Structures are given as C-alpha cells and as structure tokens.
C-alpha positions, 0 to 999 in steps of 0.5 A: 499500500505504502509503494503505491502511495509513493508511486501515485505521488510521483506519477501525479507529480510527472504530470503536474510538472510535465518532468520526463522520467525513466525508470531503470531496474537496478540490481542489487548488488549495484544498489548504493542504497541496498549498501546502507540499510542491509544486515549482515546474517550475524546480526539477525541470528540469535545467541544462544546466550540470550534463551538463557534467563536472567534476572538483576535488580539494584537499588540505590537509596539517594534517588530520592536526594538527587531527585529533589536536588535537581528539582529545588537547584535546576539540572543544570545546577547538579 
C-alpha cells in the first residue's frame, strides 16, 4: 500500500510539472542504497546466551535525594 502511494505521488508530480521520467531496474548488488540498509546475517542470529533466563535488580537510596536536589537547584546546577 505504501509503495502504491509513493508511486502515485511520483506520477502526479510527473503529470503536474510535465516531467520526463526514466525508470531503470538496478540489481541489488549495484544498488548503492542497499549497501547502507543491509544488515549482516550475524546481527539477525539469536545468540545462544539470549535464551537463558536472566534477572537483575538494583536499588539506590539516594535517588529521592538526587531528584529533590535537581528539582530545587535546576538540572544545570547538579
């Protein structure tokens, strides 16, 4: 649907401004934009460690004091 809208937008601009448009199909290997958006397969692989359950917790008693100090003195003064 999105592609049809984009093509429709381009075609309406061609008609409105009487543009001459040439369309060429480009192989993926020759497409310069494809190199920029291609993601390496190893990034898409699920790491074996990701399947192991993990739990973490932390606490900082001074968080309330820090929030109060930022509120009263301003973020640039902390």
